[in-house]
C-alpha positions in Angstrom: 38.3 112.4 117.7 41.6 114.6 117.9 44.0 114.6 114.9 46.5 113.6 117.5 44.2 110.0 118.5 43.6 108.8 114.8 47.7 109.4 114.3 47.8 107.7 117.5 46.1 105.0 116.6 47.6 104.4 113.0 51.2 104.3 113.8 49.6 101.7 117.0 48.2 99.7 114.0 51.5 100.3 111.6 53.8 98.9 114.7 51.3 95.6 115.7 51.5 94.8 111.5 55.7 95.1 111.7 55.7 93.2 114.7 53.7 90.4 113.0 55.6 90.4 110.5 58.8 90.1 112.3 57.3 87.4 114.4 56.0 85.6 111.4 59.6 85.7 109.4 61.1 84.2 112.8 58.9 81.5 113.1 59.3 80.6 109.2 63.6 81.3 109.6 63.0 78.2 112.3 61.4 76.2 110.7 63.5 76.1 107.3 66.3 73.3 107.7 69.1 75.6 106.8 71.5 72.7 106.7 69.9 71.1 103.4 70.8 73.2 100.1 67.3 72.4 98.9 65.0 74.6 101.4 67.5 77.5 100.1 65.1 80.1 99.5 65.5 81.6 95.6 66.3 85.1 94.9 63.3 86.1 93.0 63.4 89.0 90.1 61.5 91.7 90.2 62.1 94.0 87.2 62.6 97.4 89.9 65.4 95.4 92.5 68.8 95.2 91.4 70.6 93.1 88.8 73.0 90.2 90.5 75.9 92.2 88.9 75.6 94.7 91.2 76.3 92.6 93.8 80.0 92.3 94.9 80.8 88.0 94.3 81.9 87.8 97.6 78.8 87.8 99.4 77.2 84.6 100.3 73.1 83.7 100.2 74.3 82.9 104.2 71.5 82.1 106.2 72.3 85.3 108.0 71.9 87.8 105.1 69.2 86.3 103.3 66.8 86.3 107.0 68.2 90.8 106.7 67.4 90.7 103.8 63.8 89.8 104.5 64.0 91.7 107.5 64.5 94.4 105.9 61.6 93.9 103.6 64.1 94.2 100.3 64.3 91.8 97.1 67.5 89.2 97.6 70.9 91.2 96.5 68.9 94.5 95.9 72.9 97.0 97.0 73.5 98.7 99.3 71.2 102.0 98.3 68.7 99.9 98.1 69.3 98.1 101.7 69.9 102.1 103.5 66.6 104.0 102.0 64.9 100.4 103.6 66.3 101.1 106.7 66.2 104.5 106.8 62.7 104.3 106.4 61.7 101.1 108.8 63.9 103.2 111.4 61.6 105.9 111.2 58.3 104.3 111.3 59.4 102.2 114.4 60.7 105.1 116.2 59.8 104.1 120.2 59.7 108.1 120.4 56.2 108.3 119.1 54.2 106.5 121.6 54.0 107.0 125.4 57.2 106.2 127.3 57.1 102.4 129.0 53.8 101.3 127.1 53.4 98.3 125.2 53.6 99.9 122.1 57.0 101.6 122.9 58.4 98.0 124.3 57.2 96.6 120.6 59.1 98.9 118.7 62.1 99.4 120.0 61.4 95.5 119.8 61.3 95.9 116.0 64.4 98.9 115.4 66.8 96.0 117.3 66.0 93.0 115.2 65.5 96.0 112.0 69.2 97.5 113.1 70.8 94.3 113.0 69.8 93.2 109.5 71.3 96.5 108.7 74.6 95.5 110.2 74.7 92.5 108.8 73.9 93.3 105.1 77.0 96.7 105.6 79.1 94.2 106.7 78.7 92.4 103.6 78.2 94.8 101.4 79.8 97.9 102.3 83.5 97.1 101.6 84.2 100.7 102.7 82.8 100.5 105.8 85.1 97.5 107.2 88.2 99.8 105.8 86.4 102.2 108.6 85.8 100.0 110.9 89.7 98.7 111.2 90.6 102.5 111.7 91.9 103.4 114.8 92.0 107.1 116.1 94.8 108.3 118.6 
């Protein structure tokens, strides 16, 4: 077995694992009653995660934001730098160009990429106040 075959199999395995992970997150999200405050997922404390003080006070723990944190695989309440690092890492790994065009793996990678993009966009809007200013600029 050549090196390229090994790399292809490793990437295929990784993409399938990530796809299954996202499917599980979606299943859990759909099963959770979001209106009931007792079913909210509490933030997990970790010595490597950002402290709650670094988080903007206007950010609420809405279901969309909690889901976005889970998709990116970071702790709830992480700051924008941690979110960007996780996003960059996932986007590189879920690049559909790494697989033959039109293959099942390429389709799964593009689906994962769309979910990761949506999660990052959600968190960026909530955590990065400067991005809002730039979105409001009109270029003539």
